[in-house]
C-alpha positions in Angstrom: -67.1 14.7 -85.2 -68.6 17.7 -87.1 -70.1 18.6 -83.6 -66.6 18.6 -82.6 -65.0 20.9 -85.3 -67.6 23.5 -84.8 -66.4 23.7 -81.0 -62.7 23.5 -81.7 -63.8 26.1 -84.5 -65.0 28.1 -81.2 -62.4 27.2 -79.3 -59.7 28.5 -82.2 -61.3 31.6 -82.4 -61.1 32.3 -78.2 -57.3 31.2 -78.2 -56.8 33.4 -81.5 -57.8 36.5 -79.7 -56.3 35.7 -76.5 -52.8 35.0 -78.2 -53.2 38.5 -80.2 -54.5 40.7 -76.8 -51.0 38.8 -75.1 -52.9 36.1 -72.6 -50.6 33.4 -73.4 -52.4 31.0 -70.3 -55.7 31.4 -71.7 -54.3 31.1 -75.2 -52.9 27.9 -75.1 -55.8 26.5 -72.7 -57.9 27.3 -75.5 -56.0 25.8 -78.6 -55.1 22.5 -76.4 -59.0 22.1 -75.9 -59.4 22.5 -79.7 -56.6 20.5 -81.3 -57.9 17.6 -78.5 -62.2 18.4 -80.5 -60.5 18.5 -83.7 -57.0 19.7 -85.3 -58.4 22.4 -86.8 -55.9 23.8 -89.8 -53.0 26.5 -87.8 -54.3 25.0 -84.4 -51.1 23.9 -83.9 -48.2 26.7 -85.1 -50.7 29.1 -83.1 -50.1 27.1 -80.3 -46.5 27.1 -80.5 -46.7 30.9 -80.5 -48.5 31.0 -77.2 -46.3 28.3 -75.1 -43.3 30.6 -76.8 -45.3 33.4 -75.2 -45.3 31.9 -72.0 -41.2 30.7 -71.9 -40.5 34.4 -72.9 -42.7 35.9 -70.2 -44.3 37.8 -72.6 -46.8 40.5 -70.5 -50.0 39.1 -70.0 -53.5 41.1 -71.2 -53.8 41.9 -67.4 -50.6 43.3 -67.0 -51.0 45.4 -70.6 -54.1 46.3 -68.9 -52.6 48.0 -65.5 -50.3 49.6 -67.5 -52.4 51.3 -69.5 -54.3 53.0 -67.2 -51.2 53.8 -65.5 -49.7 55.8 -68.7 -52.7 58.5 -68.9 -52.6 59.2 -65.6 -48.5 60.2 -65.6 -48.7 61.7 -68.5 -51.8 64.4 -66.9 -49.6 64.9 -64.0 -46.8 65.9 -66.0 -48.7 67.8 -68.7 -50.5 69.7 -66.1 -50.7 73.6 -67.3 -52.8 76.5 -66.3 -53.7 79.6 -68.7 -52.3 83.3 -68.3 -54.0 86.3 -69.1 -52.4 86.8 -71.9 -54.3 83.2 -73.0 -50.9 81.6 -73.1 -50.5 78.0 -70.8 -47.4 77.6 -67.5 -47.0 74.3 -65.7 -46.7 74.4 -62.5 -42.8 73.3 -62.9 -42.5 76.6 -64.7 -43.9 78.4 -61.6 -41.6 76.6 -59.1 -39.2 77.6 -61.2 -40.1 81.4 -61.4 -40.4 82.2 -57.4 -37.5 80.2 -56.3 -35.7 82.4 -58.7 -37.2 85.8 -56.3 -37.5 84.1 -53.1 -33.5 83.6 -53.9 -33.2 87.6 -53.9 -34.3 87.3 -50.5 -32.2 87.2 -47.8 -29.3 89.6 -48.4 -25.8 88.9 -48.4 -25.3 85.8 -51.6 -28.3 86.5 -53.4 -26.8 86.2 -56.8 -25.3 83.4 -55.7 -28.6 81.8 -55.1 -30.0 83.0 -57.3 -28.1 81.0 -59.9 -27.7 77.9 -57.9 -23.7 78.3 -58.0 -21.2 77.9 -55.2 -19.3 81.5 -54.0 -16.3 80.7 -55.7 -17.5 79.4 -58.8 -15.3 79.4 -62.0 -16.5 81.8 -65.0 -17.4 79.0 -66.9 -19.3 76.9 -63.9 -21.5 81.1 -64.0 -22.0 80.8 -67.9 -23.3 77.5 -67.6 -25.6 78.3 -64.8 -26.6 81.6 -66.6 -27.7 79.5 -70.0 -29.3 76.6 -68.3 -31.4 79.2 -66.0 -32.3 82.1 -68.4 -33.6 79.5 -70.5 -36.4 78.6 -68.2 -37.0 81.7 -66.9 -37.4 83.8 -70.4 -40.4 85.6 -70.4 -40.7 83.9 -74.5 -40.7 80.4 -73.5 -42.3 80.7 -69.7 -45.5 82.4 -69.6 -46.0 82.0 -65.3 -46.7 85.0 -63.3 -43.7 87.1 -62.8 -41.1 84.9 -65.1 -40.0 88.9 -66.4 -38.7 89.5 -62.9 -36.8 86.3 -62.1 -36.0 87.0 -66.1 -34.6 90.2 -65.1 -33.1 89.3 -61.7 -31.0 86.0 -63.4 -29.4 88.4 -65.8 -28.1 90.7 -63.3 -27.1 88.3 -61.4 -24.5 86.9 -64.2 -24.0 91.0 -64.9 -22.5 91.0 -61.9 -20.6 88.1 -61.3 -19.4 87.7 -64.6 -17.2 90.9 -64.3 -14.3 90.3 -62.1 -14.4 93.9 -60.8 -18.1 94.3 -60.1 -17.5 90.3 -58.9 -15.1 92.0 -55.9 -17.2 94.2 -54.8 -20.1 92.0 -54.3 -18.4 89.4 -52.7 -16.7 92.0 -50.1 -20.1 94.3 -49.8 -22.7 92.2 -50.3 -24.5 94.5 -52.2 -25.2 95.3 -55.8 -22.8 97.3 -57.2 -23.6 100.8 -57.8 -23.5 101.1 -61.7 -26.0 98.0 -61.5 -28.8 99.4 -59.1 -30.5 101.4 -62.0 -34.2 101.0 -62.8 -36.7 101.2 -65.9 -35.6 103.8 -68.3 -31.9 103.4 -69.5 -32.4 105.3 -72.9 -30.8 104.4 -75.8 -32.8 101.2 -77.4 -32.2 99.5 -74.2 -35.0 97.3 -75.6 -38.6 96.3 -74.7 -37.5 93.7 -71.2 -36.8 97.1 -69.0 -33.7 97.7 -66.2 -30.6 97.8 -67.9 -27.3 97.2 -66.2 -23.4 97.3 -66.5 -21.6 94.5 -67.9 -17.8 95.0 -69.3 -18.0 98.6 -69.5 -21.4 98.5 -71.9 -25.1 99.3 -70.6 -26.9 96.3 -71.4 -30.6 95.0 -70.6 -31.3 91.1 -69.7 -32.5 90.1 -73.6 -29.3 91.5 -74.8 -27.2 89.6 -72.4 -29.5 86.2 -73.2 -28.9 87.6 -77.3 -25.3 87.1 -76.6 -25.6 83.9 -75.7 -28.5 82.5 -77.7 -27.7 84.0 -80.7 -29.6 87.9 -81.3 -26.2 89.2 -80.1 -25.0 92.3 -79.4 -22.5 94.2 -81.3 -19.1 91.9 -80.5 -20.6 88.6 -80.8 -22.0 85.9 -78.4 -20.2 84.8 -75.3 -18.0 82.0 -75.5 -18.5 78.9 -73.2 
């Protein structure tokens, strides 16, 4: 019987290890063998646990192993990034968004609508919502992909034009920029670090100031309604 007891002890250890890994089939096999050889304490309880695991469909070791092998591959693909000249990382998705905005500037009439990804008959609230969502994705403090600054300016200009009823009417009619919004870089008067001032609601602003109106930096006159 002592020989059987030693063999049963080995089976008990194998069965317990298999149960710990989630391989219920192997656990049941060795725990039953253990009980046939010698009724060691705890073997019945472990067998009941393994059989319950089989009934509830607990994953086997093979399934767990394959899932664990797939997880890193998915995470590597999502986290794929490049380091820019300034030492900051950016992702392929950030590059894609920037390039999409810059491509939308091309093609003439309707560019502002394409940039914001909205229809020409969009309401004021839809324009605000589109700006809020896109400006966060291309703001140079959040997106260090090449030309993110240009994309950010384009998004700000699109919003400044379409959020002003008069300028939007001119833009829709002629398909070109409102002359007020064609100004280049140096607007003077402390226009801030991100160039190109535009007119919006009678004031000269730059893309950073438009952004701040939405997200808390603020110009005089407070934030924008939603």
